[in-house]
VODO-161021 format. One record per residue: y, z, x of N, C-alpha, C in turn; residue number from 1. Coordinates in steps of 0.001 Angstrom, whole numbers, plus 500000, padded with zeros to 6 digits. Atoms other than C-alpha are relative to their C-alpha. Layout:
BEGIN
{{Y Z X} {Y Z X} {Y Z X} NUM},
...
This chain:
BEGIN
{{498743 499409 499562} {888277 742230 651821} {501146 498996 499893} 1},
{{498966 501020 500074} {890182 738961 651885} {500604 499932 498597} 2},
{{499522 500036 501381} {890419 739019 648094} {500999 501129 499767} 3},
{{499092 498877 500218} {892024 742461 648152} {501324 499801 500733} 4},
{{498750 500291 499287} {894561 741349 650780} {500839 498988 499237} 5},
{{499284 500987 500814} {895461 738349 648631} {500604 500663 498764} 6},
{{499525 499287 501186} {895798 740661 645649} {501234 500829 500352} 7},
{{498852 499196 499557} {898126 742980 647570} {501204 499097 500261} 8},
{{498902 500938 499733} {900202 740009 648751} {500627 499498 498697} 9},
{{499501 500455 501302} {900496 738761 645171} {500812 501108 499326} 10},
{{499295 498866 500612} {901510 742221 643921} {501349 500207 500683} 11},
{{498730 499811 499295} {904148 742550 646633} {500983 498887 499689} 12},
{{499113 501105 500387} {905507 739128 645781} {500572 500246 498609} 13},
{{499522 499648 501347} {905742 740265 642153} {501069 501081 500069} 14},
{{499067 498875 499901} {907512 743477 643163} {501346 499544 500557} 15},
{{498765 500342 499305} {910064 741876 645476} {500719 498792 499426} 16},
{{499345 501182 500555} {910708 738562 643743} {499062 499304 499026} 17},
{{500942 500534 500991} {908786 737819 640568} {500305 498559 499609} 18},
{{499646 501378 500361} {910660 734532 640074} {499467 498983 501005} 19},
{{500413 500931 498952} {909159 733063 643248} {498524 499611 499929} 20},
{{501413 500357 500112} {905570 732732 642015} {499854 498514 499681} 21},
{{500270 501402 500308} {904283 729185 642152} {498938 499929 498889} 22},
{{500934 500187 501115} {901940 727741 639515} {498647 500628 500275} 23},
{{501300 499433 499630} {898790 728757 641371} {500042 501533 499965} 24},
{{499871 498534 499996} {900040 732333 641847} {500141 500552 498587} 25},
{{499876 499565 501394} {901013 732593 638198} {498636 500016 499324} 26},
{{501349 500060 500571} {897493 731513 637207} {499136 501127 500544} 27},
{{500742 498908 499383} {896009 734009 639660} {500414 501335 499403} 28},
{{499476 498778 500619} {898247 736741 638240} {499411 500192 498605} 29},
{{500544 499924 501362} {897127 735965 634699} {498502 500300 500013} 30},
{{501446 499742 499932} {893463 735934 635731} {499722 501449 500414} 31},
{{500158 498591 499634} {893820 739320 637434} {500244 500908 498793} 32},
{{499699 499198 501186} {895395 740700 634257} {498831 500020 499027} 33},
{{501118 500103 500937} {892425 739491 632221} {498735 500645 500556} 34},
{{501284 499603 499426} {889572 740256 634613} {499981 501391 500638} 35},
{{499960 498731 499271} {890744 743375 636424} {500725 501047 499151} 36},
{{499410 498984 500884} {891283 746371 634173} {500953 500938 500746} 37},
{{499134 499121 499201} {892989 748262 637031} {501207 499269 500590} 38},
{{498935 500791 499374} {895437 745481 637910} {501381 500576 499721} 39},
{{498691 499416 500340} {898400 747016 636066} {500219 501301 500775} 40},
{{499922 498758 499228} {897639 750353 637726} {500239 499699 501481} 41},
{{499788 500416 498607} {897450 748601 641110} {501462 499631 500244} 42},
{{498588 500389 499883} {900915 747145 640518} {500882 501242 500038} 43},
{{499201 498775 500031} {902361 750550 639611} {499837 500806 501293} 44},
{{500239 499257 498756} {900722 752196 642625} {500682 499340 501194} 45},
{{499340 500709 498896} {902054 749510 644945} {501511 500193 499929} 46},
{{498563 499740 500169} {905564 749951 643500} {500351 501387 500518} 47},
{{499758 498628 499535} {905337 753703 644130} {499887 500091 501520} 48},
{{500188 499996 498550} {904053 753094 647669} {501205 499400 500706} 49},
{{498833 500650 499406} {906899 750714 648486} {501214 500917 499895} 50},
{{498875 499084 500198} {909416 753174 647032} {499944 501170 500976} 51},
{{500148 498882 499067} {908037 756040 649125} {500280 499570 501439} 52},
{{499749 500504 498648} {908123 753920 652285} {501494 499806 500225} 53},
{{498559 500201 499878} {911746 752951 651648} {500744 501329 500088} 54},
{{499362 498680 499962} {912730 756559 650949} {499757 500684 501332} 55},
{{500340 499397 498714} {910940 757728 654081} {500841 499390 501116} 56},
{{499181 500685 499003} {912740 755112 656163} {501446 500435 499939} 57},
{{498618 499547 500159} {916109 756157 654735} {500170 501426 500521} 58},
{{499947 498616 499557} {915345 759807 655419} {499984 500074 501529} 59},
{{500073 500019 498540} {914394 759062 659035} {501299 499472 500603} 60},
{{498748 500550 499511} {917504 756937 659538} {501123 501021 499874} 61},
{{498971 498984 500210} {919710 759656 658072} {499860 501117 501033} 62},
{{500244 498952 499014} {918095 762209 660382} {500463 499544 501395} 63},
{{499564 500526 498704} {918718 759975 663424} {501524 499950 500085} 64},
{{498533 500051 500028} {922357 759451 662402} {500574 501399 500165} 65},
{{499526 498623 499866} {922815 763201 662015} {499825 500532 501416} 66},
{{500222 499568 498616} {921312 763805 665473} {501053 499411 500930} 67},
{{498967 500637 499177} {923690 761298 667051} {501347 500660 499739} 68},
{{498729 499356 500353} {926620 762810 665174} {500090 501389 500633} 69},
{{499986 498642 499444} {925662 766320 666235} {500126 499982 501515} 70},
{{499882 500100 498545} {925283 765245 669868} {501406 499592 500428} 71},
{{498662 500474 499648} {928634 763467 669883} {501094 500996 499653} 72},
{{498898 499205 500514} {930694 765886 667881} {499724 501498 499995} 73},
{{500238 498567 499836} {929270 769236 668875} {501277 500616 500578} 74},
{{498737 499399 499544} {932212 771631 669435} {500121 500122 501525} 75},
{{499943 499837 498544} {931303 772111 673117} {499809 498688 500754} 76},
{{500253 501287 499375} {930779 768410 673766} {501266 499443 500630} 77},
{{498887 500672 499318} {933068 766835 676346} {499502 498609 500368} 78},
{{500609 501308 499876} {931981 763290 675864} {501069 498917 499956} 79},
{{499041 501103 499956} {933949 760161 676808} {499868 499130 498752} 80},
{{500220 500806 501192} {932364 758238 673959} {500619 500660 498776} 81},
{{499405 499251 501119} {933464 760959 671538} {501503 499782 499966} 82},
{{498540 500157 499981} {937072 760676 672660} {500397 498563 499658} 83},
{{499704 501393 500349} {936982 756879 672405} {499866 499770 498499} 84},
{{500214 500147 501442} {935585 757046 668881} {501145 500652 499231} 85},
{{498894 499319 500681} {938189 759594 667814} {501306 499240 500168} 86},
{{498802 500772 499742} {940887 757458 669397} {500059 498758 499106} 87},
{{500059 501192 500854} {939764 754379 667459} {500394 500343 498559} 88},
{{499761 499644 501400} {939892 756198 664121} {501289 500773 499784} 89},
{{498734 499285 500177} {943142 758023 664792} {501161 499027 499821} 90},
{{498924 500997 500109} {945134 754768 664727} {500236 499601 498576} 91},
């Protein structure tokens, strides 16, 4: 299991900053390419996984922002914070 965790860490380092690989990591990367026929597929799958996680996080954040907006700026809302915010942006 430790080998697979190291492999995932190496793949993530490649995805996020491929220029930061040291000599040992570069050699490990090359050996994985030679010895592991699924290594390229593993890289692509990890890229897709990271992309989905980022998209999910953005979607959740957008939903939270919309909830706050709807709570603050609902037509029937008589909120002090709402009036302060509107006052700030009316200047």
